[in-house]
Each structure stands twice: as structure tokens, then as C-alpha cells.
Residue, then its C-alpha position, 0 to 999 in steps of 0.5 A: m324794622k321789617r315793616t319800615q322796609k316794606e312801607l318804603g318798598y310800597g312807596f318806591f314801586t308806587a312812584l315807579f308805577a306813577t312815573l310809567s303811567g305819566v310817561v304813557l299818559y303824556l305820550e298818549l295825549f301829546s303824540k300824534y304818532s304810534y308808540s313805535q314811531t314816537f320812541q324812534m323819534l325820542e331816540e333820534g332826538g335824545l329826549y328820553g330824559e325829558i320824557l322821563s322827567l315829565g312822566s315823574l310829575p305824578n309822583l308829586f301827587v302821590f307824595f302829598i297823598y301819602i303825607k296827608k294820610r300820615q304814611d311817612n315811610r311810603a312818602k320816603g319811598v316815593l322820594l327815594a324813587t324820585l331821586c333815582i329817576a332824577f339820577v337816571t334823567l341826569v345820566l341820560k342827559f349827558i350820554 
């Protein structure tokens, strides 16, 4: 039981790291402004949810890598993190 929770945690935090990396990579590639200016424009436009959802695309690759390596519990952790990110995106969309 303990090992299963540990594997879920690895998958969950891997997905969070992949999402953070996706957000940073997206902003680095597609924004011609500095980070502070970019975040100010995102706040003014209410676009945090959109950037977060685009940043979570690397989770798809992480999920399939874990499935291919037959690390199902880690894949479940990635799925759980992705669902949490989707919920946060939904909340940000309507606030």
C-alpha cells in the first residue's frame, strides 16, 4: 500500500513539474516581452487558465511514457495531477 502511494506521488509531482516546464517553455518561445510584463498582460486579459492548459500538454507525453514502461501507478498520478490542473483551469476561467 505504501509503495502505491509513493508511486502516485512521483507521477503527481512529475506532472506538476512538466506543467510548470510547459508554461515556462511556452512563455519563452511565444512571448517577446519579459516575464513580469507577460504576467501583467496575462492578468489584465484573464488568461491564466489558457496558459495553464497549454502548459499541461507535456503531461500527455509523460503519461504515455509511464504507460509504455508499465508504471501504471505513476501514470495514475499524472492523470490525477492533470485532473487537478483542469479543475484549477475551470475555476480560473469563471473567476
